[in-house]
C-alpha positions, 0 to 999 in steps of 0.5 A: 392880714385882717388889718390889711383886709380892713384898710384895703376896704377903707382906702379903696372906698376913699379913692372911689368916693373922692375921685375927681372928674370934670364937672361936665366932660367926655370921660372913659367908660372905665378907669382902673389903677392901684397905689399906696396909702397911709392910715392913722386911726383908732383901734376902735371908736373911743380906744386909747390906742391907734394904728398907723398902716401903709397899705395898698389902694385899689382905684376904679371908676365906671360910668355905666348907664345903669351902674356907676362907681365914682366919687359918689360911691357904687350905685345903680341908676334905678330912675332918672332924677337930677336931685335924687340918687339911690346907691350903695354905702360901704364901711369897715372897721379894724380887727382888735387883738388881745395886745391892742389895748390893756383895757381889753386884756383877757377879752376875746379878739374882735374880727374886722367888720364890713358894712354894706347897705343902701344910700339915698342922696338928696341934692339940696342945692347946686351952683349953676355951673354944677361945680358946688353942691350940697347933699343930704345923704341917708345911708343904712348899713348892715355890719358883718364880721370878717371871720371864717364864719361871718356873723351879723354885727348890727345896723348903722344909720349915719345921715349927714350933710355933704358939701362938694366943691370943684376948684375950691378957692385957692386950690384950682384943679382940686376937689374938696369934700366936707361932711358932717352928721350924727351916727345911730346904731343898734344895740348889737353893733354897740355890744360888738365893741363896748359890751363886757360880759360878767365872765370878762369883768374885773375890778377895773373893768365892770360888766357892761351891757350896751344899748342902741341909739346915738353913736356920736357925731363925725366931721370929715374933710377930704381933698383929691385931685386927678392927674393924667396918670395918677390920683392923690387924695387925703382925708381927716376926720374928727369923731365926737363921742360925748353923750353916745349911748355907750359913753359909760362903757369901761372900754371907752377911753376917749370921747373925741379923736382924729383919724386921717389918711393919704393915698396915691394911685396910678392909673394903669388903664382906661377904656377906649369907649367914651361917655358924657359925664355930667357930674 
């Protein structure tokens, strides 16, 4: 059940963040739907074991005057700017059970976590027709465990360059997103996954105290298309952990890996009210 909660967050955010809309068009105020997705991802960043999951995918688009939920995420329109957006960044991580990997045998389970915080987007370049744009995104998120008594699991800062393209070469009707950047996290966030207490230590798993700092680099590519009655999307992410602050933890088995997912959502309803969307 905890895996299901985590993946709903991940795929729901993926659908929200990559939903394709016209560059400038008259659109419904809101659109809602649901579907299914498949995820392949590690048990935790650096784990030897991966999960393959088939999960539900929520889909929601809202083009309000002061609140918007679209491919750029959930954000409040606090000021009118063509180059600066302030919104909300979301993230999640899966739970880790006793049977997830031999390297954690005898250690306590880890609850799934959810991350939320502000995100500042700066548009660095935009094509004249607004079909292509390059942004610097600056999200800062606070993590909390999804347990009966949620607890704070540290902070994450993941600045990145994001290139967004409508109708990329050879793919008319599709939207392509490319994102890359480093990740930085607090010692509490690193300790949640990589710390080994003296009571959990054993000959092949020495005690380890995690520090904060550099947390690796990610490169992500996403592709999506909005059809009249459904939406399809996919992503692939390459994660590099070399020289991360926790790369010498005994719980890190791999310093690089691939994660991927694909989803289909059917649009069940939309508002009769139309609004002008200049995307």
